[in-house]
C-alpha positions as CSV (number, residue, x, y, z in Angstrom):
1,M,6.4,48.0,72.4
2,V,9.0,49.0,74.9
3,S,11.5,51.6,73.5
4,Q,13.9,51.9,76.4
5,A,14.7,49.9,79.5
6,T,17.2,50.0,82.3
7,A,18.4,47.0,84.3
8,F,20.7,46.4,87.3
9,A,23.0,43.4,87.7
10,P,24.6,42.8,91.1
11,A,28.2,42.0,91.9
12,S,29.0,38.3,92.6
13,V,31.4,36.0,94.4
14,G,32.9,33.7,91.7
15,N,34.2,30.2,92.5
16,V,32.9,30.4,96.1
17,G,36.3,28.9,96.9
18,V,35.5,25.3,96.3
19,G,33.8,25.5,92.9
20,F,36.3,27.0,90.4
21,D,34.5,28.3,87.3
22,L,31.4,26.5,88.4
23,L,29.9,28.1,91.5
24,G,29.0,31.7,92.3
25,H,26.6,33.7,94.3
26,A,25.1,37.2,94.0
27,I,25.8,40.0,96.5
28,D,23.3,42.5,97.7
29,G,25.5,45.6,97.3
30,P,27.3,47.1,94.3
31,G,26.3,46.4,90.7
32,D,26.3,47.7,87.2
33,T,23.3,49.5,85.6
34,V,22.7,49.5,81.8
35,T,20.1,51.4,79.8
36,A,19.2,49.9,76.4
37,R,17.3,52.0,73.8
38,R,15.8,50.6,70.6
39,V,16.9,52.3,67.4
40,E,16.1,51.8,63.7
41,Q,19.8,51.4,62.7
42,P,20.9,47.7,63.0
43,G,23.6,46.6,65.3
44,V,24.8,47.6,68.8
45,R,26.4,50.9,69.8
46,I,27.7,52.0,73.2
47,T,27.1,55.7,73.5
48,A,28.5,56.3,77.0
49,I,30.3,54.6,80.0
50,N,29.9,56.3,83.3
51,G,30.5,55.5,87.0
52,L,33.5,54.0,88.7
53,V,35.2,52.8,85.5
54,R,35.1,54.8,82.3
55,D,38.1,53.8,80.3
56,L,36.5,50.7,78.8
57,P,36.0,50.0,75.1
58,L,33.1,51.8,73.4
59,D,33.6,49.3,70.5
60,S,30.7,46.9,71.0
61,E,32.7,43.9,69.8
62,R,35.4,44.5,72.5
63,N,33.0,45.3,75.4
64,T,31.3,42.6,77.4
65,A,28.0,44.3,77.4
66,G,28.1,45.1,73.7
67,R,29.2,41.6,72.7
68,A,26.5,40.0,74.8
69,V,23.8,42.1,73.2
70,I,25.2,41.4,69.7
71,A,24.9,37.7,70.4
72,L,21.3,38.1,71.6
73,L,20.2,40.2,68.6
74,Q,21.9,37.9,66.1
75,D,19.9,35.0,67.7
76,Q,16.6,36.8,68.0
77,Q,16.6,39.0,64.8
78,P,14.2,41.5,66.2
79,G,14.5,43.9,63.3
80,F,16.0,46.9,65.3
81,G,19.3,48.0,66.7
82,V,20.2,48.9,70.3
83,E,22.1,51.8,71.9
84,L,23.6,51.1,75.4
85,V,24.6,53.4,78.2
86,I,26.6,51.7,80.9
87,D,27.0,52.9,84.5
88,K,29.7,51.0,86.3
89,G,29.2,50.5,90.0
90,I,31.7,47.7,90.4
91,P,35.4,48.5,90.5
92,L,37.7,47.2,87.8
93,S,39.6,43.9,88.4
94,S,38.0,43.6,91.8
95,G,37.0,39.9,91.8
96,L,33.3,41.0,92.1
97,G,32.2,40.0,88.6
98,G,32.3,43.5,87.1
99,S,32.7,42.5,83.5
100,A,30.0,39.9,83.8
101,A,27.6,42.4,85.5
102,S,27.8,44.8,82.6
103,A,26.9,41.9,80.2
104,V,24.0,40.7,82.3
105,A,22.5,44.1,82.9
106,A,22.8,44.9,79.2
107,L,21.1,41.6,78.3
108,V,18.2,42.1,80.8
109,A,17.6,45.6,79.6
110,T,17.7,44.6,75.9
111,N,15.6,41.6,76.5
112,A,12.8,43.9,77.7
113,L,12.8,45.5,74.2
114,L,12.0,42.2,72.5
115,P,8.5,41.4,71.3
116,E,8.6,38.2,73.3
117,P,11.2,38.5,76.1
118,L,13.2,35.4,77.1
119,T,13.6,34.0,80.5
120,H,16.8,34.9,82.4
121,E,17.9,31.3,82.1
122,A,17.6,31.6,78.3
123,L,19.9,34.6,78.3
124,Y,22.8,32.5,79.7
125,P,24.6,31.7,76.5
126,F,24.6,35.3,75.4
127,A,26.0,36.3,78.8
128,L,28.8,33.7,78.3
129,A,29.6,35.2,74.9
130,G,30.1,38.6,76.6
131,E,32.0,37.4,79.6
132,A,34.5,35.6,77.4
133,I,35.7,39.0,76.0
134,A,37.1,39.9,79.4
135,S,38.5,36.7,80.7
136,G,39.5,34.9,77.6
137,A,37.6,31.8,78.7
138,V,34.0,30.7,78.9
139,H,32.8,30.3,82.5
140,G,29.5,31.2,84.1
141,D,30.3,31.4,87.8
142,N,29.6,35.2,87.7
143,V,26.9,35.6,85.1
144,G,25.0,32.6,86.4
145,P,24.2,34.0,89.9
146,Q,23.8,37.5,88.5
147,L,21.1,36.2,86.2
148,L,19.3,34.0,88.8
149,G,20.3,35.4,92.2
150,G,21.5,33.2,95.1
151,L,24.0,30.4,94.8
152,V,24.2,28.9,91.3
153,L,26.0,26.0,89.7
154,A,27.0,27.2,86.2
155,T,28.1,24.6,83.6
156,T,28.7,25.5,80.0
157,E,25.2,24.1,79.1
158,R,22.9,25.1,82.1
159,L,22.3,26.9,85.3
160,V,21.2,25.2,88.5
161,R,20.1,27.2,91.5
162,I,21.6,25.6,94.6
163,P,19.5,25.9,97.8
164,V,21.3,27.3,100.9
165,P,19.9,28.0,104.4
166,E,18.2,31.4,104.4
167,A,20.1,32.6,107.4
168,L,23.6,32.4,105.8
169,L,25.4,35.6,105.2
170,A,28.4,36.5,103.1
171,V,30.9,39.2,104.0
172,V,32.9,40.5,101.1
173,V,35.8,42.8,101.5
174,H,37.4,44.7,98.6
175,P,40.8,46.3,99.0
176,D,42.1,49.2,97.0
177,W,44.1,46.8,94.7
178,Q,43.6,45.2,91.3
179,V,44.2,41.6,90.1
180,E,43.6,41.1,86.4
181,T,41.5,38.0,85.6
182,R,43.9,36.9,82.8
183,R,46.9,37.2,85.1
184,A,45.2,35.2,87.8
185,R,44.3,32.5,85.4
186,E,48.0,32.3,84.3
187,S,48.8,31.1,87.8
188,L,46.8,28.0,87.1
189,V,48.7,26.9,84.0
190,E,50.9,24.2,85.6
191,P,49.1,20.9,86.0
192,F,47.6,19.8,89.4
193,D,48.5,16.5,91.0
194,I,45.7,13.9,91.3
195,A,45.7,14.0,95.1
196,T,44.9,17.8,95.1
197,I,42.1,17.3,92.5
198,V,40.6,14.5,94.6
199,G,40.8,16.6,97.7
200,Q,39.0,19.5,96.0
201,N,36.3,17.2,94.7
202,S,35.8,15.9,98.2
203,H,35.3,19.4,99.5
204,L,33.0,20.3,96.6
205,A,30.9,17.2,97.2
206,Q,30.5,17.9,100.9
207,F,29.7,21.6,100.2
208,L,26.9,20.8,97.8
209,A,25.5,18.0,100.0
210,G,25.5,20.4,102.9
211,C,23.7,23.1,100.8
212,Y,21.0,20.6,99.7
213,S,20.5,19.1,103.1
214,G,20.8,22.3,105.1
215,D,23.7,20.8,107.1
216,I,25.9,23.7,108.3
217,E,28.7,21.3,109.4
218,L,28.9,19.8,105.9
219,I,29.0,23.2,104.3
220,Q,31.8,24.2,106.7
221,A,33.7,21.0,106.0
222,G,33.4,21.6,102.3
223,L,34.1,25.4,102.1
224,V,37.9,24.8,101.7
225,D,39.9,25.6,98.5
226,V,43.0,23.4,98.1
227,L,43.2,23.9,94.4
228,V,43.2,27.5,93.3
229,E,43.7,29.6,96.5
230,P,47.2,28.3,97.2
231,R,48.4,29.5,93.7
232,R,46.6,32.9,93.8
233,A,47.1,34.0,97.4
234,H,50.4,35.7,96.6
235,L,48.6,38.1,94.3
236,I,46.7,39.6,97.3
237,P,48.6,41.6,99.9
238,A,47.8,40.3,103.5
239,F,45.5,37.6,102.2
240,A,46.5,35.1,104.9
241,E,45.8,37.7,107.6
242,V,42.5,38.7,106.1
243,K,41.3,35.1,105.8
244,Q,42.4,34.4,109.4
245,A,40.5,37.4,110.6
246,A,37.3,36.0,109.0
247,L,37.9,32.5,110.5
248,A,38.7,33.9,113.9
249,H,35.3,35.6,114.0
250,G,33.3,32.6,113.1
251,A,33.4,32.2,109.4
252,L,32.3,28.8,108.1
253,G,35.0,29.3,105.4
254,S,36.8,32.1,103.7
255,S,38.6,32.4,100.4
256,I,39.3,34.6,97.3
257,S,36.3,36.1,95.5
258,G,36.7,35.4,91.9
259,A,40.2,36.2,90.7
260,G,40.7,38.5,93.7
261,P,41.7,40.8,95.3
262,S,38.3,40.7,97.2
263,V,38.0,38.1,99.9
264,F,34.8,36.6,101.2
265,G,33.6,34.6,104.2
266,W,30.3,32.8,104.9
267,F,28.7,33.3,108.3
268,R,25.5,32.2,110.2
269,D,25.6,34.9,112.9
270,P,25.0,38.5,111.9
271,G,27.0,39.8,114.9
272,Q,30.0,37.6,114.0
273,A,29.7,38.8,110.4
274,S,29.8,42.4,111.4
275,Q,32.9,41.9,113.6
276,A,34.6,39.9,110.9
277,A,34.0,42.6,108.3
278,H,35.8,45.1,110.5
279,A,38.6,42.7,111.3
280,M,39.1,41.8,107.6
281,Q,39.3,45.5,106.7
282,Q,41.8,46.1,109.5
283,A,43.9,43.2,108.2
284,F,44.1,44.8,104.8
285,A,45.1,48.1,106.5
286,T,48.2,46.4,107.9
287,A,49.3,46.1,104.3
288,G,48.6,49.7,103.7
289,L,45.3,49.1,101.8
290,E,42.0,50.8,102.4
291,A,39.1,48.3,102.0
292,R,35.4,48.4,101.8
293,S,33.1,45.6,103.0
294,W,29.5,44.4,102.2
295,T,27.5,42.0,104.3
296,S,24.8,40.2,102.1
297,P,22.5,37.3,102.3
298,V,24.0,34.4,100.2
299,N,20.5,34.2,98.7
300,A,20.8,37.7,97.3
301,P,18.6,38.8,94.4
302,G,19.8,38.7,90.8
303,A,19.5,41.1,87.9
304,R,16.2,43.0,87.5
305,L,14.6,45.8,85.5
306,V,14.6,49.2,87.3
307,D,12.9,51.3,84.6
308,V,10.9,50.6,81.4
309,D,9.6,53.2,79.0
């Protein structure tokens, strides 16, 4: 029986602009790493948090990784406890799914300790239980793609991997700024008018149809957020300029990654993606913000084990 396992979960782009709380895709770049060790004492203990973010709760009930593993062990009743060591590679409040990545990495590592490990799809409800600690809401647009990789439709009941053309790339730019998920969600409290909802549904339908048919023009027509982006744009310095920089260099579409402040764009040409990444960073610089960029296949890999003992 495995006594210790380490897993990596990638960052992700939540919402993908047009699919609020429903769509997300993985990023081949930063991520969180969690080591799970089997112990005789029941329950879940977090013994250390290292990396980019360290001032997170060690109390398992208040930590996304801890709460996710608690839910898994309560369901599986394996007869042992787990100690977790979390190494944060995703910045706090970055719009890159950092709280979700900790939960997913912890689950994948702990799952390897079970006598009969579950599929990644079967870990989804436990990941949702962990993610809810951070955001105050149950949504799988980050944990879904982190579990499965690629572009994923995440409802409350199931995960659906959405096909996209293999050549499509995502540029994700993260400025030195923070937007708390709870604050970003507060900007959506006021009701939306029916015309805006219909417009967003129209874009979502075209986007999904384009993904399934491999129609780049349909994807481009659909990759427009008229629902959430207008209400959250003010939370991100120079957002309009960053988005325009992406579109000016050939992006099929560009919007806020998750709750922000990271901004993403989809591209079909590697050269344009490279130029856009630099231009988007420069646009943030005009607001006095340093920014880092990653260029990743949209079909990036999801969480995986990196060590088993």
